[in-house]
C-alpha positions in Angstrom: 0.0 0.1 -0.1 1.4 3.4 -1.3 1.9 5.9 2.1 -0.6 8.4 0.9 -3.2 6.6 -0.7 -6.4 7.3 0.6 -5.3 10.6 1.9 -8.0 13.7 0.6 -6.1 15.9 -1.4 -7.5 19.5 -2.8 -5.8 20.6 -6.1 -5.9 24.3 -6.7 -3.7 26.3 -8.9 -2.3 30.3 -8.3 -1.8 32.2 -12.0 -1.7 27.9 -13.5 1.0 27.2 -11.1 -0.7 23.9 -10.7 -0.5 22.6 -6.5 -2.1 19.8 -4.8 -3.4 20.5 -1.2 -2.4 17.9 1.1 -3.4 18.6 5.1 -1.2 16.3 7.1 -2.1 17.6 10.1 -3.7 15.1 11.6 -1.2 12.1 10.4 1.9 13.7 9.5 3.3 11.5 7.0 6.4 11.9 4.7 5.8 12.0 1.1 7.9 10.1 -0.5 10.0 11.1 -3.4 8.7 7.9 -5.7 5.1 8.7 -4.8 5.3 12.5 -5.8 7.2 11.7 -9.0 3.9 9.3 -9.7 1.4 11.6 -8.4 3.4 14.1 -11.3 2.3 11.6 -14.3 -0.4 13.4 -16.9 -2.4 10.3 -16.0 -2.4 10.7 -12.7 -2.5 14.7 -10.9 -0.1 16.1 -12.9 1.2 19.2 -10.5 3.9 22.2 -10.5 4.3 21.5 -6.3 3.2 19.3 -3.4 2.2 22.3 -0.5 2.0 19.2 2.4 0.6 20.9 5.4 2.2 19.7 9.1 1.6 20.5 12.4 2.3 23.7 14.0 5.4 23.9 15.2 5.7 27.8 16.6 2.3 29.4 18.4 0.2 31.4 16.4 0.9 29.8 13.2 -1.6 27.4 11.1 0.9 24.3 10.0 4.4 23.6 8.8 5.0 23.6 5.3 6.8 21.5 3.3 6.9 22.2 -0.2 7.4 19.2 -3.0 8.1 20.1 -6.4 7.2 17.2 -9.2 10.5 15.8 -9.5 10.2 14.6 -5.6 12.7 17.0 -4.6 12.1 20.0 -2.1 11.6 23.7 -2.0 12.3 26.1 0.1 9.9 28.7 -1.2 7.0 28.4 -3.6 4.7 32.0 -3.7 1.9 30.7 -5.5 1.6 27.5 -3.7 1.4 29.7 -0.5 -1.4 32.0 -1.9 -3.3 28.1 -2.0 -2.7 27.3 1.3 -3.6 30.1 2.6 -6.7 30.4 1.0 -7.4 26.9 1.5 -7.2 27.9 5.6 -9.2 30.8 4.8 -12.2 28.4 3.5 -11.5 25.8 6.5 -11.4 28.3 9.5 -13.4 31.8 8.5 -9.5 33.4 9.5 -8.7 36.8 7.3 -4.7 36.5 8.7 -2.8 32.9 8.6 0.5 32.5 9.5 2.6 29.3 8.0 6.1 27.7 9.1 9.2 26.5 6.7 12.4 25.9 6.4 12.0 29.4 4.6 11.0 31.3 7.6 7.2 32.3 8.5 5.2 33.1 5.6 3.0 35.7 6.9 -0.9 35.9 4.7 -3.7 38.1 4.2 -6.8 36.7 1.8 -9.2 39.0 0.7 -12.4 36.3 1.3 -12.7 33.7 4.3 -15.8 31.4 2.6 -14.1 29.6 0.2 -15.8 27.0 -1.7 -14.9 24.7 -4.5 -14.2 27.3 -7.7 -13.6 30.1 -5.3 -10.7 32.2 -6.3 -9.5 35.4 -3.9 -6.3 38.0 -4.0 -4.2 37.0 -1.3 -1.0 38.8 -0.3 1.8 36.6 1.1 4.8 38.1 2.8 7.5 36.2 0.9 10.4 37.3 3.5 13.6 39.3 3.1 15.7 38.8 0.1 19.7 37.0 0.7 22.1 38.4 -1.8 25.4 37.0 -0.6 27.2 34.4 -2.4 26.9 31.7 0.4 23.2 32.6 1.0 22.2 31.5 -2.8 24.4 29.6 -2.9 26.9 29.7 -5.1 29.6 27.2 -5.9 32.4 30.2 -5.0 32.9 33.7 -4.2 31.4 36.6 -6.4 32.6 40.1 -6.7 28.5 41.4 -6.7 25.6 39.1 -7.2 23.9 41.9 -9.0 25.6 40.1 -11.9 27.7 37.4 -12.4 29.9 35.4 -15.0 27.4 32.7 -16.6 26.0 32.9 -20.0 24.3 30.2 -22.0 23.7 29.7 -26.1 26.9 29.8 -28.5 30.1 31.4 -26.9 30.2 33.9 -29.0 27.1 34.9 -29.3 25.2 33.8 -25.8 21.3 33.6 -25.9 21.5 34.0 -21.9 24.8 35.9 -19.9 25.8 38.1 -17.1 22.4 37.0 -14.8 21.5 38.6 -11.3 21.2 36.1 -8.6 19.3 36.1 -5.4 17.6 33.8 -3.0 13.9 34.0 -2.1 13.3 30.4 0.0 15.4 29.3 -3.1 18.0 30.0 -5.4 17.0 32.4 -8.4 19.1 33.3 -11.4 17.6 36.2 -13.6 18.9 37.1 -17.3 18.0 40.1 -18.5 16.6 39.8 -22.6 14.7 42.3 -24.8 12.5 40.6 -25.5 10.9 36.7 -23.9 9.5 35.3 -26.2 12.4 35.2 -28.2 14.5 33.1 -25.7 14.0 29.2 -25.8 14.2 28.3 -22.2 13.1 24.9 -22.3 16.3 24.4 -24.3 18.7 26.5 -21.3 16.8 25.7 -18.7 17.6 22.6 -17.8 21.3 23.2 -18.1 21.2 26.5 -16.4 18.9 24.7 -13.5 22.3 22.1 -13.0 25.4 24.3 -13.5 27.9 23.4 -11.1 27.9 27.3 -9.9 25.0 26.6 -8.7 25.5 23.4 -5.8 21.7 23.5 -4.7 20.8 24.3 -8.5 18.5 27.3 -9.6 15.4 28.9 -10.5 16.2 30.6 -14.2 14.1 33.6 -15.3 14.2 35.5 -18.5 13.2 39.0 -17.9 12.0 41.4 -20.1 11.8 44.8 -18.5 8.2 47.0 -20.1 8.7 49.9 -17.8 9.7 50.9 -14.5 6.6 49.7 -13.2 6.6 46.4 -15.8 8.6 43.4 -16.1 7.6 39.8 -18.3 9.1 37.0 -17.2 9.3 33.3 -18.3 10.5 31.1 -15.8 12.5 27.4 -15.6 11.7 26.4 -12.3 14.3 24.4 -10.2 12.6 20.7 -9.7 9.4 21.0 -12.1 10.4 22.8 -15.3 9.0 25.6 -17.7 5.6 26.6 -15.4 3.3 29.3 -16.2 3.8 30.7 -13.1 6.8 31.0 -10.3 5.9 33.3 -7.5 9.1 33.5 -6.3 11.0 33.5 -9.3 8.7 37.1 -9.4 10.2 38.0 -6.4 13.6 37.9 -7.3 13.1 39.1 -10.7 11.5 42.2 -8.9 13.9 42.8 -6.0 16.8 42.1 -8.9 15.8 44.7 -11.2 15.3 47.3 -8.3 18.6 46.3 -7.4 20.1 47.0 -10.7 18.0 50.4 -11.1 15.7 49.0 -13.9 12.8 49.7 -11.9 10.7 50.8 -9.2 10.7 48.7 -5.8 6.7 48.0 -6.7 6.1 46.2 -10.0 3.6 44.5 -12.0 5.1 41.2 -13.1 3.5 39.5 -16.1 4.0 35.5 -16.7 1.9 33.3 -18.8 0.0 32.7 -16.8 -1.2 36.3 -15.7 -0.5 39.3 -13.7 1.2 39.1 -9.8 2.0 42.9 -8.0 5.1 42.6 -6.1 6.1 45.0 -3.5 9.8 45.2 -2.1 8.7 47.1 1.3 11.6 50.1 1.8 10.7 50.2 5.7 12.0 46.6 6.7 13.2 45.0 2.6 9.7 42.4 3.3 8.9 41.1 -0.3 5.0 41.3 -0.5 3.5 39.3 -3.5 -0.2 39.4 -4.5 -2.1 37.8 -6.8 -4.9 35.2 -7.6 -5.4 31.6 -6.1 -8.5 29.4 -7.1 -9.9 26.4 -5.9 -10.1 23.5 -8.6 -11.9 20.7 -6.7 -11.2 17.8 -3.9 -11.0 14.1 -4.2 -8.7 10.8 -2.1 -5.1 10.0 -4.0 -5.7 6.3 -4.9 -2.6 3.4 -5.1 -3.0 4.3 -9.1 -2.5 7.8 -8.8 0.8 6.8 -6.9 2.2 4.5 -8.7 1.7 1.3 -6.6 0.1 -2.0 -7.5 -3.4 -2.2 -7.7 -5.8 -5.5 -6.7 -3.1 -6.8 -4.2 -4.3 -7.8 -0.8 
């Protein structure tokens, strides 16, 4: 029997970023890597991230959350997933203000509506914490003089398609490449090699970012452990703070991803990143042995 067999789930999305919520607070089971990979298959319950909720570790928090990618690896942050679990918890408890714990720290969320039901959508603001720019914090394989632009490129050596990214940690390592036109970048080709480049000992999320105006960025993301995605909240935060740090935009911007828009406000008073965008319920059910890749029909 699969470890997660018969466990209830809720399928949600944030800007098309496919999220599976597993509430394991009453039975804190690990999420086996092989079961996560099996569940992500197109014929099962394809997702970008599982948001697994465990009993809280600190007073005043709703749950400790672990974030599992489609390849079974664990992530430190997922902005779209955070908005989804905030809406899930709001629908369950009626609370507007919800705080979760994660390996990256506290996730403070505000939900615009509390009477959530299947098919409901709400705007959610999530405090994604403080960005980290030091090479050890990202982390990089070795010291660099300035993380606003590091020596890294992809494509032909004499005519690189991507070059000199800004790097930052927003719960996860991120590399943001500045481009003239995101539609011209084949991130499905270059994303895998850059994600696994030796300069990133813990791999990295890879983004191509186009500055439209001082208030607007267009973004395409290859997500570590998930691949090309319609939206990545932490990547939107990374692009916004990197753009502001490079003097390309102000500290409050709209980031347009294939799935839609996020508003990112890098608050000047305390350097916290506030991300606002939609979260949506899709459907709920129970995990089956077939979905989890386990043999069926065995007594």
